BAROVO-171711 format. One record per residue: residue number from 1; residue in three letters; z, y, x of N, C-alpha, C in turn. Coordinates in Angstrom, 2 decimals. Layout:
BEGIN
NUM, ALA, Z, Y, X, Z, Y, X, Z, Y, X
...
END
This chain:
BEGIN
1, MET, 37.07, 66.20, 230.79, 38.20, 66.08, 230.43, 39.11, 66.88, 229.59
2, LYS, 38.79, 68.07, 229.61, 39.55, 68.83, 228.49, 39.26, 68.29, 227.00
3, ARG, 38.12, 68.20, 227.00, 38.03, 67.75, 225.49, 39.28, 66.79, 225.04
4, HIS, 39.79, 65.60, 225.80, 40.55, 64.80, 225.15, 41.77, 65.38, 225.83
5, ALA, 41.79, 66.64, 226.55, 43.78, 67.04, 226.67, 44.19, 66.84, 225.03
6, GLY, 43.85, 67.07, 223.67, 44.54, 67.37, 223.04, 44.94, 66.16, 222.31
7, TRP, 43.93, 64.52, 222.39, 44.18, 63.85, 222.19, 45.21, 62.89, 223.25
8, THR, 45.36, 63.05, 224.24, 45.86, 63.01, 225.16, 47.35, 62.99, 225.22
9, LEU, 47.68, 64.58, 224.79, 48.76, 65.09, 224.64, 49.40, 64.79, 223.11
10, ALA, 48.68, 64.07, 222.13, 49.41, 63.77, 220.44, 49.25, 62.03, 220.89
11, ALA, 48.47, 61.80, 221.81, 48.88, 59.87, 221.95, 50.37, 59.49, 221.73
12, PRO, 51.40, 60.14, 222.49, 52.70, 59.55, 222.37, 53.52, 59.27, 220.99
13, ALA, 53.21, 60.52, 220.10, 53.91, 60.94, 219.13, 52.97, 59.94, 218.05
14, THR, 51.41, 59.96, 217.93, 50.60, 59.64, 216.97, 51.35, 57.82, 217.19
15, LEU, 50.98, 56.98, 218.39, 51.57, 56.03, 218.72, 53.27, 55.64, 218.22
16, ALA, 54.01, 56.59, 218.02, 55.46, 56.53, 217.91, 55.42, 56.71, 216.33
17, VAL, 54.55, 57.32, 215.50, 54.88, 57.44, 214.22, 54.20, 55.81, 213.43
18, PHE, 53.21, 55.81, 214.43, 52.35, 54.28, 213.78, 53.15, 53.33, 213.87
19, VAL, 54.27, 53.18, 214.76, 55.44, 52.03, 215.28, 55.93, 52.38, 214.44
20, LEU, 56.88, 53.73, 213.90, 57.96, 53.50, 213.61, 57.71, 53.41, 211.83
21, LEU, 56.65, 54.39, 211.81, 56.77, 54.45, 210.15, 55.29, 53.82, 209.26
22, VAL, 54.18, 53.99, 209.87, 53.20, 53.20, 208.91, 53.09, 51.93, 209.13
23, LEU, 53.53, 51.32, 210.48, 53.29, 49.58, 210.19, 54.97, 49.01, 209.27
24, PRO, 55.96, 49.51, 209.66, 56.65, 48.84, 208.57, 56.29, 49.00, 207.19
25, VAL, 56.08, 50.44, 206.66, 55.88, 50.63, 205.48, 54.77, 49.90, 204.78
26, ALA, 53.16, 49.41, 206.18, 52.03, 48.31, 205.56, 53.08, 47.41, 205.68
27, ALA, 54.06, 46.63, 205.79, 54.63, 45.16, 206.08, 55.12, 45.47, 205.39
28, THR, 56.51, 46.33, 204.52, 56.66, 46.63, 203.40, 55.92, 46.77, 201.98
29, ILE, 54.10, 46.82, 202.13, 54.02, 46.93, 200.99, 53.19, 45.58, 200.81
30, LEU, 52.80, 44.90, 202.13, 52.23, 43.59, 201.85, 52.81, 42.61, 201.28
31, THR, 54.02, 42.33, 201.75, 54.88, 41.60, 200.81, 55.09, 41.48, 199.82
32, THR, 54.57, 42.64, 199.05, 54.67, 42.51, 197.29, 53.57, 41.61, 196.80
33, PHE, 51.98, 41.46, 197.82, 51.44, 40.78, 197.31, 50.95, 39.53, 197.69
34, ARG, 51.78, 38.45, 198.33, 52.02, 37.33, 198.82, 52.69, 36.03, 197.60
35, GLU, 53.02, 36.86, 196.56, 53.62, 36.29, 195.26, 53.13, 34.94, 195.34
36, ALA, 53.64, 34.02, 195.05, 52.67, 32.67, 194.35, 52.04, 32.47, 193.38
37, ALA, 52.61, 33.69, 192.12, 52.06, 34.18, 190.53, 50.91, 34.88, 190.87
38, GLY, 50.68, 35.26, 191.94, 49.31, 36.46, 192.38, 49.94, 37.31, 192.63
39, PRO, 48.88, 37.97, 193.35, 49.12, 39.37, 194.57, 49.58, 40.39, 193.56
40, PHE, 49.13, 40.62, 192.43, 49.49, 41.41, 191.50, 50.57, 41.56, 190.33
41, ALA, 51.19, 40.28, 190.91, 52.31, 40.25, 189.78, 53.71, 40.59, 189.97
42, PRO, 54.27, 41.00, 191.32, 55.35, 42.26, 190.92, 55.12, 43.30, 190.07
43, TYR, 53.67, 43.55, 190.01, 53.16, 45.46, 189.60, 53.43, 45.00, 188.19
44, ALA, 52.89, 43.74, 187.88, 52.85, 43.31, 186.36, 54.11, 43.61, 185.78
45, ALA, 55.07, 42.74, 186.20, 56.25, 42.93, 186.24, 57.08, 44.26, 186.10
46, PHE, 56.66, 44.91, 186.93, 57.44, 46.20, 186.97, 57.26, 47.20, 185.81
47, PHE, 55.46, 46.80, 185.74, 55.39, 47.94, 184.61, 55.35, 47.24, 183.00
48, GLY, 55.33, 46.23, 183.05, 55.74, 45.48, 181.76, 57.21, 45.27, 181.42
49, SER, 57.97, 45.75, 182.28, 59.98, 46.11, 181.89, 59.90, 47.62, 181.18
50, GLY, 60.27, 47.67, 180.09, 60.69, 48.99, 179.35, 61.72, 49.67, 180.30
51, PHE, 62.84, 48.90, 180.92, 63.80, 49.90, 181.46, 63.18, 50.33, 182.91
52, ARG, 62.55, 49.87, 183.57, 61.75, 50.56, 184.72, 60.81, 50.99, 184.82
53, ARG, 59.82, 51.00, 183.82, 58.91, 52.25, 182.99, 59.92, 53.51, 182.84
54, THR, 60.63, 53.59, 182.16, 61.70, 54.90, 182.05, 62.40, 54.70, 183.13
55, VAL, 62.73, 54.01, 184.15, 63.32, 54.60, 185.38, 62.50, 55.67, 185.86
56, LEU, 61.12, 55.22, 186.04, 59.54, 55.93, 187.15, 59.89, 57.08, 186.13
57, TRP, 59.27, 57.00, 184.69, 59.54, 58.39, 184.14, 60.32, 59.00, 184.21
58, ARG, 62.10, 59.00, 184.37, 62.87, 59.88, 184.44, 62.99, 59.97, 186.14
59, THR, 62.31, 59.54, 187.02, 62.18, 59.70, 188.23, 61.13, 61.34, 188.12
60, ILE, 60.04, 61.39, 187.79, 59.24, 62.10, 187.55, 59.64, 63.12, 187.36
61, GLU, 60.38, 62.89, 186.24, 60.42, 64.30, 185.04, 61.41, 64.85, 185.72
62, ILE, 62.53, 64.38, 186.13, 63.85, 65.08, 187.25, 62.82, 65.93, 188.39
63, SER, 61.96, 65.40, 188.87, 61.16, 65.93, 190.11, 60.36, 66.89, 189.82
64, LEU, 59.55, 67.08, 188.38, 58.95, 67.61, 187.83, 59.81, 69.17, 187.86
65, ALA, 60.57, 68.91, 187.24, 61.58, 69.92, 187.02, 62.20, 70.39, 187.83
66, THR, 62.73, 69.86, 188.82, 63.32, 70.31, 190.16, 62.40, 71.42, 190.59
67, THR, 61.35, 70.94, 191.25, 59.87, 71.64, 191.38, 59.79, 72.84, 190.88
68, ALA, 59.39, 72.71, 189.47, 59.51, 73.89, 188.46, 60.76, 74.91, 189.05
69, ILE, 61.57, 75.13, 188.77, 62.57, 75.98, 188.65, 62.73, 75.89, 190.56
70, SER, 62.52, 75.32, 191.22, 62.48, 75.47, 192.62, 61.80, 76.98, 192.98
71, LEU, 60.61, 76.22, 192.29, 59.20, 77.52, 192.34, 59.71, 78.87, 191.83
72, VAL, 60.39, 78.70, 190.67, 60.44, 80.10, 190.40, 62.09, 81.00, 190.97
73, ILE, 62.80, 80.42, 191.27, 64.23, 80.17, 192.10, 63.55, 81.22, 193.25
74, GLY, 63.07, 79.77, 194.25, 62.69, 80.34, 195.68, 61.81, 81.24, 195.85
75, PHE, 60.58, 81.51, 194.65, 59.51, 82.53, 195.10, 60.47, 84.27, 194.67
76, LEU, 61.14, 84.19, 193.59, 62.03, 85.51, 193.77, 62.86, 85.95, 194.84
77, THR, 63.48, 84.47, 195.53, 64.55, 85.18, 196.26, 63.72, 85.21, 197.35
78, ALA, 62.59, 85.01, 197.88, 61.56, 85.07, 199.11, 60.88, 85.70, 199.10
79, TYR, 60.58, 86.82, 198.11, 59.70, 87.92, 197.47, 60.73, 89.01, 197.88
80, VAL, 62.13, 89.13, 197.73, 63.20, 89.75, 198.07, 63.58, 90.03, 199.51
81, VAL, 63.27, 88.73, 200.50, 63.57, 88.47, 201.04, 62.59, 89.09, 202.42
82, ALA, 61.29, 89.03, 202.15, 60.32, 89.18, 202.56, 60.17, 90.96, 203.08
83, LYS, 60.67, 91.66, 202.06, 60.30, 92.74, 201.96, 62.02, 93.68, 202.32
84, ALA, 62.66, 93.02, 202.45, 64.07, 93.55, 203.15, 63.84, 94.20, 204.40
85, PRO, 64.32, 95.09, 204.74, 64.74, 95.33, 206.10, 64.91, 94.82, 207.23
86, GLY, 64.91, 94.94, 208.47, 64.90, 93.99, 209.28, 66.32, 93.35, 209.02
87, ARG, 67.17, 94.04, 210.06, 68.64, 93.51, 209.70, 68.75, 92.63, 208.54
88, LEU, 68.83, 93.26, 207.61, 69.34, 92.53, 206.34, 68.48, 91.61, 206.04
89, LYS, 67.05, 91.33, 206.43, 65.96, 89.88, 206.25, 66.74, 89.26, 207.14
90, SER, 67.21, 89.37, 208.19, 67.70, 88.12, 208.78, 68.97, 87.55, 208.48
91, LEU, 70.06, 88.38, 207.87, 71.31, 87.85, 207.37, 70.73, 87.13, 205.92
92, LEU, 69.61, 87.91, 205.45, 69.65, 86.47, 204.16, 68.42, 85.54, 204.16
93, ILE, 68.36, 84.93, 205.18, 67.62, 84.27, 206.13, 68.45, 83.13, 206.22
94, ILE, 69.28, 83.59, 207.10, 70.50, 82.89, 207.18, 71.19, 82.42, 206.25
95, ALA, 71.71, 83.18, 205.24, 71.97, 83.08, 203.81, 71.24, 81.46, 203.31
96, ALA, 70.12, 81.88, 203.53, 69.43, 80.94, 202.77, 69.15, 79.82, 203.44
97, VAL, 69.50, 79.83, 204.86, 69.66, 77.95, 205.47, 70.98, 77.55, 205.94
98, PHE, 71.86, 78.66, 205.54, 73.23, 78.05, 205.94, 73.05, 76.27, 204.89
99, PRO, 73.03, 76.05, 203.68, 73.72, 75.23, 203.10, 72.29, 73.88, 203.93
100, LEU, 71.51, 73.88, 204.59, 70.75, 72.98, 205.08, 71.47, 72.48, 206.48
101, LEU, 72.95, 73.17, 206.85, 73.68, 72.85, 207.95, 74.56, 71.57, 207.50
102, THR, 74.78, 71.69, 206.22, 75.83, 70.81, 205.93, 75.02, 69.17, 204.92
103, GLY, 75.07, 68.24, 205.13, 74.71, 67.10, 204.91, 74.73, 67.10, 203.44
104, VAL, 73.60, 66.15, 203.09, 73.09, 65.94, 201.64, 74.20, 65.34, 201.18
105, VAL, 74.95, 64.58, 201.45, 76.43, 64.15, 200.90, 77.34, 64.98, 200.22
106, VAL, 77.47, 65.52, 201.32, 78.81, 66.39, 201.46, 78.15, 68.23, 200.47
107, ARG, 76.67, 68.40, 200.29, 76.29, 69.40, 199.14, 76.34, 68.37, 197.68
108, SER, 75.67, 67.36, 197.61, 75.64, 67.24, 196.38, 77.65, 66.34, 196.32
109, PHE, 78.44, 66.05, 197.04, 79.43, 65.68, 196.35, 80.57, 67.41, 195.95
110, ALA, 80.26, 68.35, 196.22, 80.76, 69.38, 195.80, 80.07, 69.54, 194.40
111, TRP, 79.28, 69.14, 193.95, 78.79, 69.19, 192.96, 79.50, 68.82, 191.49
112, LEU, 80.03, 67.50, 192.28, 81.09, 66.26, 191.50, 82.05, 67.71, 191.12
113, ILE, 82.47, 68.81, 192.17, 83.94, 68.85, 192.14, 83.56, 70.38, 190.99
114, ILE, 82.42, 70.47, 190.76, 82.01, 71.93, 190.01, 81.98, 71.50, 188.53
115, LEU, 81.02, 70.45, 188.75, 80.95, 69.87, 187.46, 82.03, 68.66, 186.72
116, GLY, 82.83, 68.40, 187.25, 83.82, 67.27, 186.71, 84.43, 67.78, 185.39
117, LYS, 85.25, 66.83, 184.70, 86.03, 67.38, 183.47, 86.78, 68.57, 183.92
118, ASN, 87.45, 67.85, 185.21, 88.39, 69.03, 185.28, 88.35, 70.21, 186.76
119, GLY, 86.78, 69.87, 186.62, 86.40, 70.98, 187.77, 85.80, 72.39, 187.57
120, ILE, 85.70, 73.10, 188.63, 85.42, 74.17, 188.68, 84.86, 74.85, 187.14
121, LEU, 83.91, 74.64, 186.94, 83.19, 75.55, 185.90, 83.79, 75.19, 184.46
122, ASN, 84.56, 73.68, 183.94, 85.04, 73.57, 183.27, 86.17, 74.22, 182.71
123, ASN, 87.22, 74.29, 183.84, 88.00, 75.06, 183.57, 88.14, 76.56, 183.24
124, PHE, 86.81, 77.10, 183.92, 86.62, 78.10, 183.75, 85.99, 78.21, 182.52
125, LEU, 85.42, 77.83, 181.72, 85.10, 78.12, 180.72, 86.00, 77.66, 179.30
126, VAL, 86.81, 76.76, 179.78, 88.26, 76.32, 179.01, 88.97, 78.04, 178.79
127, GLY, 89.04, 77.99, 180.01, 89.93, 79.17, 180.19, 89.75, 80.20, 179.47
128, ILE, 88.25, 80.69, 179.18, 87.88, 81.97, 178.87, 87.54, 81.81, 177.23
129, GLY, 87.76, 80.62, 176.77, 87.50, 80.22, 175.55, 86.44, 80.15, 174.56
130, ALA, 85.31, 79.74, 175.59, 83.85, 79.27, 175.04, 84.15, 77.97, 174.83
131, VAL, 84.84, 77.03, 175.44, 84.46, 75.58, 174.88, 86.61, 75.14, 174.89
132, ALA, 86.54, 74.49, 173.87, 87.92, 74.30, 173.50, 88.49, 72.69, 174.43
133, GLU, 87.12, 72.05, 174.67, 87.86, 71.04, 175.56, 86.62, 70.76, 176.61
134, PRO, 86.93, 70.20, 177.81, 86.13, 70.05, 179.01, 84.79, 69.52, 178.16
135, LEU, 84.03, 69.65, 178.89, 82.34, 69.09, 178.54, 81.99, 68.41, 179.72
136, SER, 81.21, 66.93, 178.82, 80.81, 66.16, 179.96, 79.56, 66.59, 180.48
137, MET, 79.55, 66.63, 181.76, 78.43, 67.28, 182.19, 78.19, 66.38, 183.55
138, LEU, 79.02, 65.77, 184.07, 78.46, 64.69, 185.51, 77.80, 63.62, 185.11
139, TYR, 76.45, 62.46, 185.50, 76.23, 61.51, 184.84, 75.25, 62.02, 184.32
140, THR, 74.49, 63.04, 183.66, 73.32, 63.66, 182.78, 72.10, 63.75, 184.06
141, GLU, 71.22, 63.87, 183.43, 70.11, 64.40, 183.83, 70.24, 66.02, 184.41
142, GLY, 70.71, 66.82, 183.39, 70.87, 68.17, 183.95, 71.83, 67.99, 185.20
143, ALA, 72.64, 67.17, 185.04, 73.48, 67.23, 186.39, 72.81, 67.07, 187.77
144, VAL, 71.88, 66.02, 187.87, 71.24, 65.74, 188.37, 70.36, 66.79, 189.50
145, ILE, 69.61, 67.91, 188.18, 68.92, 68.63, 188.64, 68.89, 69.81, 188.73
146, VAL, 70.37, 70.02, 188.82, 71.07, 71.46, 189.66, 71.33, 71.03, 190.80
147, ALA, 71.94, 69.98, 190.75, 72.15, 69.45, 192.19, 70.95, 69.49, 192.82
148, MET, 69.72, 68.71, 192.46, 68.67, 68.60, 193.65, 67.78, 70.17, 193.43
149, VAL, 67.96, 71.39, 193.17, 67.30, 72.55, 192.83, 68.14, 72.52, 193.79
150, TYR, 69.44, 72.75, 193.91, 70.37, 73.69, 194.92, 69.86, 72.78, 196.16
151, LEU, 69.54, 71.93, 196.50, 69.53, 71.22, 198.11, 67.50, 71.72, 198.00
152, PHE, 67.26, 71.81, 197.52, 66.02, 72.54, 197.32, 64.97, 73.59, 197.66
153, VAL, 65.66, 74.72, 197.54, 65.52, 75.70, 196.95, 65.48, 76.26, 198.59
154, PRO, 66.39, 76.26, 199.17, 66.22, 76.72, 200.42, 65.15, 76.28, 201.62
155, LEU, 64.84, 75.40, 201.05, 63.08, 75.00, 201.86, 62.01, 75.31, 201.17
156, MET, 61.98, 75.71, 199.83, 60.80, 76.41, 199.17, 61.38, 78.12, 199.90
157, ILE, 62.32, 78.86, 199.66, 62.58, 80.31, 200.14, 61.74, 80.06, 201.59
158, LEU, 62.29, 78.78, 202.78, 61.67, 78.92, 204.06, 60.41, 79.02, 204.32
159, THR, 59.75, 78.26, 203.43, 58.20, 77.82, 202.99, 57.06, 79.58, 202.92
160, LEU, 57.98, 79.66, 201.41, 57.55, 81.60, 200.71, 57.73, 82.28, 201.88
161, VAL, 58.80, 82.62, 202.61, 58.66, 83.87, 203.36, 57.98, 84.40, 204.33
162, GLY, 57.47, 83.07, 204.66, 56.40, 83.52, 205.96, 55.19, 83.58, 205.69
163, VAL, 54.86, 83.22, 204.30, 53.26, 83.78, 203.61, 53.45, 84.85, 202.95
164, LEU, 54.67, 85.41, 202.33, 54.61, 86.47, 201.89, 55.04, 87.69, 202.98
165, GLU, 55.65, 87.58, 203.95, 55.07, 88.44, 204.98, 53.91, 88.81, 205.60
166, ASN, 53.13, 87.78, 205.88, 51.56, 88.01, 206.03, 50.68, 88.61, 205.12
167, ILE, 51.35, 89.18, 203.68, 50.44, 89.73, 202.93, 50.05, 91.04, 203.27
168, PRO, 49.25, 91.97, 203.36, 48.63, 92.84, 204.13, 49.47, 93.78, 203.28
169, GLU, 50.12, 95.14, 203.58, 51.16, 96.15, 203.00, 49.73, 97.18, 202.65
170, ASP, 49.11, 97.24, 203.30, 47.47, 97.71, 202.55, 46.80, 97.25, 201.56
171, VAL, 46.79, 96.18, 200.99, 46.17, 95.48, 200.35, 46.90, 95.92, 198.84
172, VAL, 48.08, 95.52, 199.06, 49.13, 95.98, 197.47, 49.05, 97.14, 197.25
173, GLN, 49.17, 98.33, 198.71, 49.01, 99.41, 198.43, 47.30, 99.84, 197.80
174, ALA, 46.56, 99.41, 198.28, 45.16, 99.66, 197.73, 44.95, 99.30, 196.08
175, SER, 45.70, 98.17, 195.86, 46.09, 97.75, 194.57, 46.36, 99.18, 193.40
176, ALA, 48.04, 99.69, 194.08, 48.66, 100.50, 193.08, 47.67, 101.97, 193.65
177, SER, 46.87, 102.03, 194.44, 46.01, 103.12, 194.16, 44.46, 103.03, 193.37
178, LEU, 44.52, 101.84, 192.68, 43.47, 102.09, 192.09, 43.70, 101.57, 190.39
179, GLY, 45.35, 101.84, 190.23, 45.43, 101.92, 188.83, 46.51, 100.79, 187.95
180, ALA, 46.44, 99.94, 189.10, 47.23, 98.38, 189.04, 48.22, 98.72, 188.86
181, THR, 49.17, 98.30, 187.42, 50.78, 98.65, 187.76, 51.11, 97.58, 188.50
182, PRO, 52.49, 97.64, 188.66, 53.17, 96.59, 189.53, 53.42, 95.39, 189.12
183, ALA, 53.08, 94.84, 188.04, 52.67, 93.65, 186.90, 51.91, 93.48, 187.27
184, ALA, 50.65, 93.96, 187.45, 49.17, 93.60, 187.37, 48.90, 93.31, 189.36
185, THR, 49.43, 93.94, 189.74, 49.60, 94.17, 191.19, 50.14, 92.50, 191.79
186, PHE, 51.13, 92.17, 191.33, 52.08, 90.89, 190.95, 51.14, 90.13, 190.88
187, ARG, 50.70, 89.82, 189.34, 49.79, 88.90, 188.88, 48.96, 88.75, 189.66
188, GLN, 47.91, 89.25, 190.05, 46.12, 89.64, 190.92, 46.58, 89.59, 192.15
189, VAL, 47.31, 90.32, 192.84, 47.39, 90.08, 193.82, 48.10, 89.31, 194.88
190, ILE, 49.54, 90.01, 194.86, 50.55, 89.05, 195.46, 50.57, 87.28, 195.12
191, LEU, 50.22, 87.11, 193.91, 50.62, 85.93, 193.42, 49.40, 84.77, 193.73
192, PRO, 48.14, 85.72, 193.85, 47.04, 84.17, 193.97, 46.89, 84.25, 195.72
193, LEU, 47.78, 85.14, 196.58, 47.55, 85.02, 198.25, 48.80, 84.32, 198.73
194, ALA, 49.96, 84.45, 197.79, 51.22, 83.16, 197.97, 50.94, 81.57, 197.26
195, VAL, 49.53, 81.63, 196.64, 49.42, 79.95, 196.16, 49.10, 79.36, 197.20
196, PRO, 49.33, 79.32, 198.95, 48.70, 78.07, 199.43, 50.47, 77.57, 200.20
197, GLY, 51.32, 78.70, 200.01, 52.75, 78.49, 199.99, 53.48, 77.74, 199.03
198, LEU, 52.90, 78.09, 197.61, 53.39, 77.81, 196.80, 53.03, 76.30, 196.26
199, ILE, 51.91, 76.03, 197.22, 51.70, 74.66, 197.16, 52.18, 73.68, 197.90
200, VAL, 52.65, 74.18, 199.19, 52.99, 73.72, 200.14, 55.03, 73.39, 199.68
201, GLY, 55.46, 74.38, 199.33, 56.83, 74.21, 199.01, 56.92, 73.07, 197.34
202, ALA, 55.56, 73.43, 196.57, 55.65, 72.25, 195.61, 56.03, 70.84, 195.83
203, VAL, 54.77, 70.51, 197.17, 54.90, 69.19, 197.69, 56.06, 68.97, 198.38
204, LEU, 57.05, 69.73, 199.12, 57.84, 69.78, 199.31, 58.89, 68.91, 198.78
205, VAL, 59.20, 70.16, 197.90, 60.43, 70.02, 196.79, 59.87, 68.63, 195.72
206, PHE, 58.56, 68.26, 195.62, 58.37, 67.22, 195.13, 58.81, 65.62, 195.77
207, THR, 58.33, 66.01, 196.66, 58.14, 64.59, 196.85, 59.80, 64.34, 197.68
208, GLY, 60.83, 65.20, 197.86, 61.94, 65.10, 198.22, 62.85, 64.31, 197.34
209, SER, 62.56, 65.10, 195.86, 63.30, 65.00, 194.97, 62.89, 63.55, 194.52
210, PHE, 61.99, 63.02, 194.02, 60.96, 62.13, 193.94, 61.53, 60.90, 194.73
211, THR, 62.02, 60.98, 196.10, 62.29, 59.81, 197.36, 63.91, 59.65, 197.11
212, ALA, 64.55, 61.47, 196.38, 66.42, 61.18, 196.84, 66.84, 60.17, 195.84
213, TYR, 68.27, 59.69, 196.93, 69.04, 58.73, 196.66, 70.19, 59.38, 196.21
214, ALA, 70.97, 59.90, 197.32, 72.20, 59.69, 197.70, 72.90, 60.76, 196.55
215, THR, 72.13, 62.21, 195.84, 72.21, 63.22, 194.90, 71.85, 62.07, 193.39
216, PRO, 71.00, 61.80, 193.07, 71.32, 60.63, 192.10, 71.99, 59.84, 191.65
217, GLN, 72.51, 58.98, 192.79, 73.52, 58.23, 192.82, 74.86, 58.77, 192.36
218, LEU, 75.23, 60.24, 193.53, 76.41, 60.73, 193.02, 76.40, 61.03, 191.74
219, LEU, 75.62, 62.01, 190.95, 75.99, 62.77, 190.49, 75.26, 62.14, 188.50
220, GLY, 74.14, 61.29, 189.09, 73.53, 60.13, 187.84, 73.90, 59.10, 187.64
221, GLY, 74.33, 58.29, 188.77, 74.95, 56.89, 188.58, 73.77, 55.94, 187.91
222, GLU, 74.74, 54.94, 187.13, 73.69, 54.16, 186.44, 73.39, 54.63, 185.54
223, ARG, 74.09, 55.69, 184.42, 73.29, 55.89, 183.39, 72.09, 56.50, 183.96
224, GLN, 72.01, 57.70, 185.20, 70.36, 58.11, 185.51, 69.83, 57.78, 186.22
225, MET, 69.78, 56.32, 186.16, 69.39, 55.49, 187.54, 67.66, 56.26, 187.57
226, VAL, 67.52, 56.09, 188.86, 65.78, 56.85, 189.42, 65.43, 55.77, 190.51
227, MET, 64.18, 55.87, 190.63, 63.81, 55.04, 191.63, 64.10, 55.09, 192.90
228, GLY, 64.82, 55.92, 193.58, 65.43, 55.61, 194.87, 66.61, 54.92, 194.45
229, THR, 67.43, 54.81, 193.16, 68.71, 53.86, 193.12, 68.12, 52.93, 192.83
230, LEU, 67.20, 52.81, 191.81, 66.79, 51.44, 190.97, 66.78, 50.43, 192.87
231, MET, 65.52, 51.28, 193.61, 65.33, 50.39, 194.83, 67.09, 49.62, 195.95
232, TYR, 67.92, 50.68, 195.79, 68.73, 50.36, 196.46, 69.29, 49.28, 195.76
233, GLN, 69.51, 49.55, 194.67, 70.11, 47.90, 193.50, 69.42, 47.12, 193.32
234, ARG, 67.83, 46.98, 193.68, 67.35, 45.63, 193.59, 67.49, 44.70, 194.95
235, ALA, 67.89, 46.06, 196.29, 67.50, 44.92, 197.74, 69.17, 45.11, 197.66
236, MET, 70.50, 45.62, 197.77, 70.99, 45.57, 198.04, 71.96, 44.55, 197.13
237, VAL, 72.09, 44.78, 195.85, 72.89, 43.75, 194.53, 72.17, 42.76, 194.69
238, SER, 71.02, 42.81, 194.36, 69.99, 41.80, 193.65, 69.74, 41.04, 194.33
239, PHE, 69.71, 41.48, 195.50, 68.38, 41.26, 196.79, 67.30, 40.52, 196.47
240, ASP, 67.00, 41.12, 195.66, 65.48, 40.94, 195.35, 64.64, 41.66, 195.98
241, TRP, 63.99, 41.39, 197.42, 63.40, 42.15, 198.39, 62.15, 42.30, 197.72
242, VAL, 61.65, 41.80, 196.95, 59.99, 41.47, 196.34, 59.99, 42.98, 195.86
243, GLY, 60.92, 42.76, 194.66, 60.86, 43.84, 193.56, 61.39, 45.08, 194.59
244, ALA, 62.48, 44.88, 195.25, 62.83, 46.70, 196.02, 61.33, 47.02, 196.75
245, SER, 60.44, 46.15, 197.38, 59.07, 46.18, 198.05, 58.09, 46.76, 197.32
246, THR, 58.42, 46.48, 195.70, 57.29, 47.26, 194.96, 57.66, 47.95, 194.44
247, ILE, 58.65, 48.57, 194.08, 59.28, 49.71, 193.98, 59.22, 50.76, 195.23
248, ALA, 59.09, 50.51, 196.33, 58.75, 51.32, 197.33, 57.59, 51.86, 197.31
249, ALA, 56.57, 50.70, 196.78, 55.00, 50.71, 197.06, 54.49, 51.29, 196.13
250, ILE, 54.96, 51.35, 194.86, 54.69, 52.25, 193.74, 55.15, 53.83, 194.40
251, MET, 56.43, 54.14, 194.75, 56.85, 55.33, 195.50, 55.81, 56.15, 196.57
252, VAL, 55.51, 54.90, 197.29, 54.32, 55.45, 198.45, 53.15, 55.89, 197.79
253, VAL, 52.45, 55.38, 196.83, 51.34, 55.28, 196.37, 51.55, 56.99, 195.78
254, ILE, 52.60, 56.92, 195.05, 52.94, 58.43, 194.03, 52.81, 59.84, 195.00
255, THR, 53.42, 59.15, 196.42, 54.28, 60.21, 197.12, 52.82, 60.76, 197.44
256, ILE, 51.84, 60.03, 198.42, 50.43, 60.10, 198.50, 49.59, 60.50, 197.59
257, ALA, 49.57, 60.36, 196.51, 49.15, 60.81, 195.41, 48.90, 62.30, 195.05
258, THR, 50.06, 62.54, 195.31, 50.59, 64.04, 194.58, 50.14, 65.06, 195.79
259, VAL, 50.18, 64.53, 197.16, 50.11, 65.34, 198.27, 48.22, 65.27, 197.88
260, LEU, 47.75, 64.36, 197.96, 46.22, 64.23, 197.96, 45.83, 65.74, 197.00
261, PHE, 46.56, 65.76, 195.78, 45.96, 65.91, 194.74, 46.38, 67.63, 194.77
262, MET, 47.62, 67.78, 195.37, 48.04, 69.16, 195.43, 46.98, 69.78, 196.99
263, SER, 46.75, 68.89, 198.01, 45.47, 69.29, 199.08, 44.08, 69.81, 198.71
264, ARG, 43.97, 69.28, 197.33, 42.58, 69.37, 196.92, 42.78, 70.86, 196.10
265, ILE, 44.16, 70.79, 195.30, 43.73, 72.43, 194.49, 44.13, 73.17, 195.35
266, ALA, 44.48, 72.94, 197.15, 45.01, 74.15, 197.75, 43.78, 74.35, 198.51
267, ARG, 43.07, 73.55, 198.36, 41.58, 73.98, 199.05, 40.58, 74.76, 197.93
268, ARG, 40.53, 74.21, 196.85, 39.93, 75.17, 195.34, 40.09, 76.43, 195.42
269, LEU, 42.03, 76.80, 195.29, 41.91, 77.97, 195.05, 41.63, 79.04, 196.33
270, ASN, 41.69, 78.14, 197.48, 41.60, 78.68, 198.74, 40.85, 78.83, 199.51
271, PRO, 39.31, 79.12, 199.09, 37.91, 78.38, 199.70, 37.76, 78.79, 201.08
272, MET, 38.65, 79.73, 202.25, 38.75, 79.91, 203.37, 39.29, 78.83, 204.14
273, ALA, 39.77, 77.91, 203.27, 40.49, 76.88, 204.18, 39.64, 75.87, 204.44
274, THR, 38.27, 75.65, 203.77, 37.09, 74.69, 203.29, 36.58, 74.56, 205.04
END
C-alpha cells in the first residue's frame, strides 16, 4: 500500500496536467499533419519563407541574449545576496522578488515610458548634452532584450541564491588556505558548484523569453516580430489556424529540445545527479 501511496497522491495533479496541458498541445500539433497537401506541408511552407525564418532566428537570438545577460547579472547579484548577513539578506531577497508582484504588461509598459522619445532616458541624455536630439530606442531588438532581462533576472536570482547558500564555507576557506587567489577560488570552486543552478536558471529564462508575447509586442511591435507575436497574428488577424498551430508546434519542439539538452549538460557536469 505504501508503495503506491505516492502515485495515488500524484494522480489528481498528473490527470489535471494531462487533460489541461498535454491533450490541448497534442491536439494543436496534430492539426498541422492533416493538410491535404501533405502531413509536413505546413512546416515546409514555414521554413520555405524567408520572413518566417528571420522571425524564428530573431526569437532565438533575443532569447539567447536575454539568457546570457540574465546569467551574468543574476549570478553576481545572487552571490552578493547569498553572502549578506541575515536581515540584509531578507531585504535584498524582497527587493529581488518585488518586481514579480506586478504584471508582465505593467512592467513592460514602464519601459515605454523609459525608452520613448520623450521618455526618462532620452530627456536625461538631452539634458546632460550627451545627444542633440532624442534617440529612437523603442521598437528595436535592444529594447526587447533590455525589457526581457528586467523581467527574468528576478527568476535567475531566486534560482541561484539557494544554490550559492548551500556551498559549504569550509570548502571556500580550504581553497584559500591552499594558496588559491579569490579569482581562482571563484573560478575553480564556486562557479562549478553553482553550475546546476545556472542551468536551471538558463532553462527558465530561455524558455520564458522564447515564448514571450506581451513584451515583444509592446516594445518590438511589427518591426521586431517574434514567434509569439507571429503566432498571434496568424491566429487572430489572418485566422490561419493551421499556420498558428505550426508555429506553436515549432515552439514546443524547440522548448522541449532546449530542456533536454540542458538536462544532459547538467548530468554530465554533475555526476552525483545520475
